[in-house]
C-alpha positions as a Markdown table, in Angstrom:
| # | Residue | x | y | z |
|---|---|---|---|---|
| 1 | Met | -62.2 | 2.9 | -118.2 |
| 2 | Thr | -63.7 | 0.6 | -120.8 |
| 3 | Val | -67.2 | -0.3 | -121.9 |
| 4 | Leu | -67.6 | -4.1 | -122.5 |
| 5 | Ile | -70.2 | -4.9 | -125.1 |
| 6 | Leu | -71.4 | -8.5 | -125.0 |
| 7 | Ala | -73.2 | -9.1 | -128.3 |
| 8 | Pro | -73.4 | -11.5 | -131.2 |
| 9 | Glu | -70.6 | -11.3 | -133.7 |
| 10 | His | -73.0 | -9.8 | -136.3 |
| 11 | Asp | -75.2 | -7.2 | -134.6 |
| 12 | Leu | -75.9 | -3.9 | -136.4 |
| 13 | Thr | -77.1 | -2.2 | -133.2 |
| 14 | Ala | -73.9 | -3.1 | -131.4 |
| 15 | Asp | -72.0 | -1.8 | -134.5 |
| 16 | Arg | -73.8 | 1.5 | -134.0 |
| 17 | Met | -72.9 | 1.7 | -130.4 |
| 18 | Val | -69.2 | 0.9 | -130.9 |
| 19 | Ala | -69.0 | 3.7 | -133.6 |
| 20 | His | -70.8 | 6.1 | -131.3 |
| 21 | Leu | -68.5 | 5.4 | -128.4 |
| 22 | Gln | -65.4 | 5.7 | -130.6 |
| 23 | Arg | -66.6 | 9.2 | -131.7 |
| 24 | Arg | -66.7 | 10.1 | -128.1 |
| 25 | Glu | -63.2 | 8.6 | -127.5 |
| 26 | Val | -64.7 | 6.2 | -124.9 |
| 27 | Pro | -62.8 | 2.9 | -125.0 |
| 28 | Ala | -65.0 | 0.0 | -125.9 |
| 29 | Ala | -64.4 | -3.7 | -126.3 |
| 30 | Arg | -66.9 | -5.9 | -128.1 |
| 31 | Phe | -67.0 | -9.6 | -127.2 |
| 32 | Asp | -69.2 | -12.5 | -128.2 |
| 33 | Thr | -69.4 | -15.3 | -125.6 |
| 34 | Ala | -69.4 | -17.8 | -128.4 |
| 35 | Trp | -65.6 | -17.0 | -128.6 |
| 36 | Phe | -65.1 | -18.6 | -125.2 |
| 37 | Pro | -63.3 | -20.9 | -124.5 |
| 38 | Gln | -61.8 | -21.7 | -128.0 |
| 39 | Arg | -61.0 | -18.1 | -129.1 |
| 40 | Ala | -60.9 | -16.3 | -125.8 |
| 41 | His | -59.0 | -16.7 | -122.5 |
| 42 | Leu | -60.0 | -15.7 | -119.0 |
| 43 | Ala | -57.5 | -15.3 | -116.2 |
| 44 | Ala | -59.2 | -13.8 | -113.1 |
| 45 | Thr | -57.9 | -13.8 | -109.5 |
| 46 | Leu | -59.7 | -12.9 | -106.3 |
| 47 | His | -57.5 | -10.8 | -104.0 |
| 48 | Asp | -58.5 | -8.8 | -101.0 |
| 49 | Gly | -62.2 | -9.4 | -101.9 |
| 50 | Ala | -62.0 | -8.1 | -105.4 |
| 51 | Trp | -61.6 | -9.8 | -108.8 |
| 52 | Ala | -58.9 | -8.7 | -111.2 |
| 53 | Gly | -57.3 | -10.2 | -114.3 |
| 54 | Thr | -57.8 | -10.2 | -118.0 |
| 55 | Leu | -60.2 | -11.3 | -120.8 |
| 56 | Thr | -58.2 | -11.9 | -123.9 |
| 57 | Phe | -59.7 | -12.4 | -127.4 |
| 58 | Gly | -58.0 | -11.8 | -130.8 |
| 59 | Glu | -55.6 | -8.9 | -130.3 |
| 60 | Arg | -57.6 | -7.4 | -127.4 |
| 61 | Cys | -56.7 | -7.8 | -123.8 |
| 62 | Val | -59.3 | -6.3 | -121.5 |
| 63 | Ala | -58.3 | -5.6 | -117.9 |
| 64 | Leu | -61.3 | -6.6 | -115.7 |
| 65 | Asp | -60.6 | -3.9 | -113.1 |
| 66 | Glu | -60.7 | -1.2 | -115.7 |
| 67 | Leu | -64.3 | -1.9 | -116.9 |
| 68 | Arg | -66.8 | 0.9 | -116.4 |
| 69 | Ser | -69.9 | -0.8 | -117.6 |
| 70 | Ile | -71.2 | -3.9 | -119.5 |
| 71 | Trp | -73.9 | -3.8 | -122.2 |
| 72 | Tyr | -75.6 | -7.2 | -122.4 |
| 73 | Arg | -76.9 | -7.6 | -126.0 |
| 74 | Ser | -77.9 | -11.3 | -125.9 |
| 75 | Pro | -74.5 | -12.7 | -127.0 |
| 76 | Ser | -74.3 | -16.2 | -128.6 |
| 77 | Ala | -73.9 | -19.5 | -126.7 |
| 78 | Phe | -70.5 | -20.8 | -125.8 |
| 79 | Glu | -68.8 | -22.8 | -128.6 |
| 80 | Leu | -67.1 | -25.7 | -127.0 |
| 81 | Pro | -64.4 | -28.0 | -128.4 |
| 82 | Pro | -66.0 | -30.4 | -130.9 |
| 83 | Ala | -64.1 | -33.4 | -129.4 |
| 84 | Leu | -66.1 | -33.3 | -126.2 |
| 85 | Ser | -68.8 | -35.9 | -125.7 |
| 86 | Pro | -72.4 | -34.7 | -125.1 |
| 87 | Ala | -72.1 | -35.2 | -121.4 |
| 88 | Glu | -68.8 | -33.3 | -121.4 |
| 89 | Arg | -70.3 | -30.5 | -123.4 |
| 90 | His | -73.2 | -30.1 | -121.0 |
| 91 | Trp | -70.8 | -30.0 | -118.1 |
| 92 | Ala | -68.4 | -27.7 | -119.8 |
| 93 | Ala | -71.1 | -25.2 | -120.8 |
| 94 | Gly | -72.3 | -25.0 | -117.2 |
| 95 | Glu | -68.8 | -24.4 | -116.0 |
| 96 | Ala | -68.2 | -21.7 | -118.6 |
| 97 | Lys | -71.4 | -19.9 | -117.6 |
| 98 | Leu | -70.6 | -20.1 | -113.9 |
| 99 | Gly | -67.0 | -19.2 | -114.4 |
| 100 | Leu | -67.0 | -16.4 | -117.0 |
| 101 | Gly | -70.5 | -15.3 | -116.2 |
| 102 | Gly | -69.7 | -15.4 | -112.5 |
| 103 | Val | -66.6 | -13.3 | -112.7 |
| 104 | Leu | -68.2 | -10.7 | -114.9 |
| 105 | Ser | -71.3 | -10.6 | -112.5 |
| 106 | Ala | -69.0 | -10.1 | -109.6 |
| 107 | Leu | -67.4 | -6.9 | -111.0 |
| 108 | Pro | -68.6 | -3.6 | -109.4 |
| 109 | Val | -69.8 | -2.2 | -112.7 |
| 110 | Leu | -73.1 | -1.0 | -114.2 |
| 111 | Trp | -74.9 | -3.6 | -116.3 |
| 112 | Val | -77.4 | -2.8 | -119.0 |
| 113 | Asn | -79.0 | -5.2 | -118.2 |
| 114 | Gln | -77.7 | -7.7 | -115.7 |
| 115 | Pro | -78.5 | -11.2 | -117.1 |
| 116 | Ser | -80.2 | -12.4 | -114.0 |
| 117 | Arg | -82.5 | -9.4 | -114.1 |
| 118 | Val | -83.2 | -10.1 | -117.7 |
| 119 | Ala | -84.1 | -13.7 | -116.8 |
| 120 | Asp | -86.4 | -12.6 | -114.1 |
| 121 | Ala | -88.1 | -10.1 | -116.3 |
| 122 | Ala | -88.8 | -12.7 | -119.1 |
| 123 | Phe | -91.7 | -14.3 | -117.3 |
| 124 | Lys | -94.8 | -12.8 | -119.0 |
| 125 | Pro | -97.2 | -13.6 | -116.2 |
| 126 | Leu | -94.9 | -11.7 | -113.8 |
| 127 | Gln | -94.6 | -8.8 | -116.3 |
| 128 | Leu | -98.3 | -8.4 | -116.4 |
| 129 | Arg | -98.6 | -8.4 | -112.6 |
| 130 | Val | -95.8 | -5.9 | -112.2 |
| 131 | Ala | -97.2 | -3.7 | -115.0 |
| 132 | Ala | -100.6 | -3.5 | -113.3 |
| 133 | Met | -98.9 | -2.8 | -110.0 |
| 134 | Cys | -97.1 | 0.1 | -111.7 |
| 135 | Gly | -100.4 | 1.6 | -112.8 |
| 136 | Leu | -100.4 | 0.4 | -116.4 |
| 137 | Ala | -103.5 | -1.0 | -118.0 |
| 138 | Val | -103.1 | -4.7 | -118.9 |
| 139 | Pro | -105.4 | -7.1 | -120.9 |
| 140 | Glu | -107.3 | -10.0 | -119.4 |
| 141 | Thr | -105.1 | -13.0 | -119.8 |
| 142 | Leu | -105.3 | -16.8 | -119.5 |
| 143 | Ile | -102.3 | -19.1 | -119.1 |
| 144 | Thr | -103.4 | -22.8 | -119.6 |
| 145 | Asn | -102.9 | -26.2 | -121.2 |
| 146 | Asp | -106.6 | -27.0 | -120.8 |
| 147 | Asp | -108.9 | -26.8 | -123.8 |
| 148 | Thr | -112.0 | -26.3 | -121.6 |
| 149 | Ala | -110.4 | -23.3 | -120.0 |
| 150 | Val | -109.6 | -21.9 | -123.5 |
| 151 | Arg | -113.2 | -22.3 | -124.7 |
| 152 | Cys | -114.6 | -20.7 | -121.5 |
| 153 | Phe | -112.2 | -17.7 | -121.8 |
| 154 | Ala | -112.9 | -17.2 | -125.5 |
| 155 | Gly | -116.6 | -17.5 | -124.9 |
| 156 | Thr | -116.5 | -14.1 | -123.0 |
| 157 | Gly | -114.9 | -12.0 | -125.7 |
| 158 | Glu | -112.6 | -11.9 | -128.7 |
| 159 | Thr | -109.4 | -13.7 | -127.9 |
| 160 | Val | -105.9 | -13.9 | -129.3 |
| 161 | Ser | -103.1 | -16.5 | -128.8 |
| 162 | Lys | -99.6 | -15.4 | -128.2 |
| 163 | Ala | -96.2 | -17.0 | -127.5 |
| 164 | Leu | -95.0 | -16.7 | -123.9 |
| 165 | Gly | -91.3 | -16.6 | -125.0 |
| 166 | Ala | -89.4 | -16.5 | -128.3 |
| 167 | Pro | -92.0 | -16.4 | -131.1 |
| 168 | Ser | -89.9 | -18.4 | -133.6 |
| 169 | Ile | -88.2 | -21.7 | -133.9 |
| 170 | Arg | -85.8 | -23.2 | -136.4 |
| 171 | Glu | -86.6 | -26.6 | -137.7 |
| 172 | Gln | -84.8 | -28.3 | -140.6 |
| 173 | Asn | -83.0 | -25.1 | -141.3 |
| 174 | Ile | -86.3 | -23.2 | -141.7 |
| 175 | Arg | -87.4 | -20.4 | -139.3 |
| 176 | Met | -91.0 | -20.5 | -138.4 |
| 177 | Thr | -92.7 | -17.7 | -136.5 |
| 178 | Ala | -95.8 | -17.8 | -134.3 |
| 179 | Phe | -97.4 | -14.5 | -134.8 |
| 180 | Thr | -100.3 | -13.2 | -132.7 |
| 181 | His | -103.4 | -15.0 | -133.9 |
| 182 | Val | -107.1 | -14.1 | -133.4 |
| 183 | Leu | -109.0 | -17.3 | -132.5 |
| 184 | Asp | -111.9 | -18.2 | -134.7 |
| 185 | Asp | -114.5 | -21.0 | -134.5 |
| 186 | Ala | -112.3 | -23.4 | -136.4 |
| 187 | Asp | -109.5 | -22.9 | -133.8 |
| 188 | Leu | -111.9 | -23.5 | -130.9 |
| 189 | Asp | -113.3 | -26.6 | -132.5 |
| 190 | Asp | -109.9 | -28.2 | -132.8 |
| 191 | Leu | -107.6 | -27.4 | -129.8 |
| 192 | Arg | -105.4 | -30.5 | -130.2 |
| 193 | Gly | -101.9 | -29.7 | -128.9 |
| 194 | Val | -103.0 | -27.3 | -126.2 |
| 195 | Glu | -102.4 | -29.9 | -123.6 |
| 196 | Ala | -98.7 | -30.3 | -124.7 |
| 197 | Thr | -97.5 | -27.2 | -122.9 |
| 198 | Ala | -98.5 | -23.8 | -121.4 |
| 199 | His | -100.1 | -21.3 | -123.7 |
| 200 | Gln | -101.0 | -17.6 | -123.4 |
| 201 | Phe | -104.4 | -16.4 | -124.5 |
| 202 | Gln | -105.4 | -12.7 | -124.1 |
| 203 | Arg | -108.4 | -10.6 | -124.7 |
| 204 | Trp | -108.2 | -8.8 | -128.0 |
| 205 | Val | -107.6 | -5.1 | -127.4 |
| 206 | Pro | -109.2 | -2.8 | -130.0 |
| 207 | Lys | -106.5 | -0.6 | -131.4 |
| 208 | Asp | -105.9 | 2.8 | -133.0 |
| 209 | Tyr | -102.3 | 1.9 | -133.4 |
| 210 | Glu | -99.5 | 0.2 | -131.5 |
| 211 | Ala | -96.5 | 1.8 | -129.8 |
| 212 | Arg | -93.0 | 0.7 | -128.8 |
| 213 | Val | -91.7 | 2.6 | -125.8 |
| 214 | Ile | -87.9 | 2.5 | -125.1 |
| 215 | Val | -86.7 | 3.3 | -121.6 |
| 216 | Val | -83.1 | 4.1 | -120.8 |
| 217 | Gly | -82.7 | 5.0 | -117.2 |
| 218 | Ala | -85.2 | 7.8 | -116.7 |
| 219 | Ala | -85.4 | 8.7 | -120.4 |
| 220 | Val | -88.5 | 7.6 | -122.3 |
| 221 | Phe | -88.8 | 7.4 | -126.1 |
| 222 | Ala | -92.1 | 6.4 | -127.8 |
| 223 | Ala | -92.8 | 5.4 | -131.4 |
| 224 | Gly | -96.3 | 4.9 | -132.8 |
| 225 | Ile | -96.5 | 1.9 | -135.2 |
| 226 | His | -99.3 | 2.1 | -137.7 |
| 227 | Ala | -100.4 | -0.9 | -139.7 |
| 228 | Gly | -100.9 | -0.8 | -143.4 |
| 229 | Thr | -102.5 | -4.2 | -143.9 |
| 230 | Ser | -104.9 | -6.5 | -142.1 |
| 231 | Glu | -102.1 | -8.8 | -141.2 |
| 232 | Thr | -100.0 | -6.1 | -139.6 |
| 233 | Tyr | -103.0 | -4.7 | -137.8 |
| 234 | Val | -103.1 | -8.0 | -135.8 |
| 235 | Asp | -99.3 | -8.3 | -135.5 |
| 236 | Trp | -97.1 | -5.6 | -136.9 |
| 237 | Arg | -94.2 | -8.1 | -137.1 |
| 238 | Asn | -95.9 | -9.7 | -140.1 |
| 239 | Ser | -94.4 | -7.1 | -142.5 |
| 240 | Tyr | -92.1 | -4.2 | -141.5 |
| 241 | Ser | -92.4 | -2.7 | -145.0 |
| 242 | Asp | -96.2 | -2.2 | -144.5 |
| 243 | Leu | -95.7 | 0.0 | -141.4 |
| 244 | Ala | -95.7 | 3.7 | -140.8 |
| 245 | Tyr | -94.4 | 5.5 | -137.7 |
| 246 | Ser | -95.2 | 8.5 | -135.6 |
| 247 | Arg | -93.8 | 10.1 | -132.4 |
| 248 | Pro | -96.7 | 10.2 | -129.9 |
| 249 | Cys | -96.4 | 11.6 | -126.4 |
| 250 | Pro | -97.4 | 8.9 | -123.9 |
| 251 | Pro | -99.6 | 10.0 | -121.0 |
| 252 | Glu | -97.7 | 10.9 | -117.9 |
| 253 | Ser | -99.1 | 7.8 | -116.1 |
| 254 | Val | -97.5 | 5.6 | -118.8 |
| 255 | Arg | -94.2 | 7.4 | -118.7 |
| 256 | Asp | -94.1 | 7.1 | -114.9 |
| 257 | Gly | -95.3 | 3.5 | -115.1 |
| 258 | Val | -92.7 | 2.2 | -117.5 |
| 259 | Val | -89.9 | 3.9 | -115.5 |
| 260 | Arg | -91.2 | 2.4 | -112.3 |
| 261 | Tyr | -91.6 | -1.0 | -114.0 |
| 262 | Cys | -87.9 | -1.0 | -114.9 |
| 263 | Arg | -87.0 | 0.0 | -111.4 |
| 264 | Glu | -89.0 | -2.9 | -109.9 |
| 265 | Phe | -87.1 | -5.4 | -112.1 |
| 266 | Gly | -83.7 | -3.7 | -111.7 |
| 267 | Leu | -83.5 | -2.9 | -115.4 |
| 268 | Val | -81.7 | 0.1 | -116.9 |
| 269 | Tyr | -83.1 | -0.6 | -120.4 |
| 270 | Gly | -86.5 | -1.9 | -121.5 |
| 271 | Ala | -88.4 | -2.1 | -124.8 |
| 272 | Phe | -92.2 | -2.0 | -124.1 |
| 273 | Asp | -95.0 | -2.8 | -126.5 |
| 274 | Phe | -98.4 | -1.1 | -126.1 |
| 275 | Val | -101.7 | -1.1 | -127.9 |
| 276 | Val | -103.3 | 2.4 | -128.0 |
| 277 | Arg | -107.0 | 2.0 | -128.0 |
| 278 | Pro | -109.3 | 4.4 | -130.1 |
| 279 | Asp | -110.3 | 6.0 | -126.8 |
| 280 | Gly | -106.6 | 6.9 | -126.2 |
| 281 | Cys | -105.9 | 4.4 | -123.4 |
| 282 | Trp | -102.5 | 2.8 | -123.6 |
| 283 | Val | -102.6 | -1.0 | -122.8 |
| 284 | Phe | -99.4 | -2.8 | -121.8 |
| 285 | Leu | -98.6 | -6.0 | -123.8 |
| 286 | Glu | -95.1 | -6.9 | -122.8 |
| 287 | Cys | -91.5 | -5.7 | -122.1 |
| 288 | Asn | -88.4 | -7.1 | -123.7 |
| 289 | Ala | -85.4 | -6.3 | -121.5 |
| 290 | Gly | -83.1 | -6.8 | -124.5 |
| 291 | Gly | -85.5 | -5.6 | -127.3 |
| 292 | Gln | -84.4 | -4.0 | -130.5 |
| 293 | Tyr | -84.4 | -0.3 | -130.9 |
| 294 | Gly | -82.3 | 0.5 | -134.0 |
| 295 | Trp | -85.0 | 0.7 | -136.6 |
| 296 | Ile | -87.2 | 2.7 | -134.2 |
| 297 | Glu | -84.4 | 5.2 | -133.6 |
| 298 | Asp | -84.1 | 5.7 | -137.4 |
| 299 | Ala | -87.9 | 5.8 | -138.0 |
| 300 | Ile | -88.6 | 8.6 | -135.5 |
| 301 | Asp | -85.1 | 10.2 | -135.3 |
| 302 | Ala | -84.8 | 9.6 | -131.6 |
| 303 | Pro | -81.4 | 9.8 | -129.8 |
| 304 | Ile | -81.7 | 6.4 | -128.1 |
| 305 | Thr | -78.1 | 5.4 | -128.9 |
| 306 | Thr | -76.9 | 8.7 | -127.4 |
| 307 | Ala | -78.9 | 8.1 | -124.2 |
| 308 | Leu | -77.5 | 4.5 | -123.9 |
| 309 | Ala | -74.0 | 5.7 | -124.5 |
| 310 | Asp | -74.4 | 8.4 | -121.8 |
| 311 | Val | -75.2 | 5.7 | -119.3 |
| 312 | Leu | -72.5 | 3.3 | -120.4 |
| 313 | Ala | -69.8 | 5.9 | -120.6 |
| 314 | Ala | -70.7 | 7.2 | -117.1 |
| 315 | Gly | -71.1 | 3.8 | -115.6 |
| 316 | Ala | -74.2 | 5.1 | -113.8 |
| 317 | Val | -77.8 | 6.0 | -114.4 |
| 318 | Pro | -78.4 | 9.8 | -114.3 |
């Protein structure tokens, strides 16, 4: 039985997993959806209510009915034939998603995580509600495109602005990142652009340090992230080289809450971000169902790859 890894062509975390499974002598096939349809071929047939067939790419030919599990690592977008017109490309991309994605989704295998579950879990307002329902502390939050609402919210306490989705965009071949930003008087005096789309504003949470919590099934791994500069104190993504790490023990309520949260969303894996206040309270910020863990694993020497490999190799959550 084979583990199918859907990941970008260049992904160090996927490299790590492939090597780990190879050491266990667990068959693994790594596939980037960008290879379809130009560098990969699907031939799947429905017979007696079950899908069978092959996915072929390079020198690999994977039998669909021999898959044990699928690890979804945010693979790349389909690369379609360049001769297609824009309308044809739009249609072909939809057909590729519904065809290849539909066949893989129909297989009776364990997903880590199923793409539709990942999509559901991406909505930050829903994340916050579910986290609160699971007993986790959450910050007061405003979602709006109205400048009056922003000023009213910020008038009752220190406020930060945060992206609702991907924090970066690429424009003219330059990547620009929207880090968490503490609003000041100048920001509130000039809120032009707020009306253009939805924005997330949250109450600033005083912090002792931040934590990334990785959930794999029922296993929970926590890393404390300690800022070394004023910039990383607001958003540790500003500079990884200015961070230090620890291995705290989350309160039982947090451990139970994150496992329940994953169960509510149908997730096997989740990467959670928390602020740990000076009084010791852990405050949920967000959960990325496909969040990175490789550098955390190294920083705190936690067996996260081993835990993931256990699940993928078994095709079931312990």
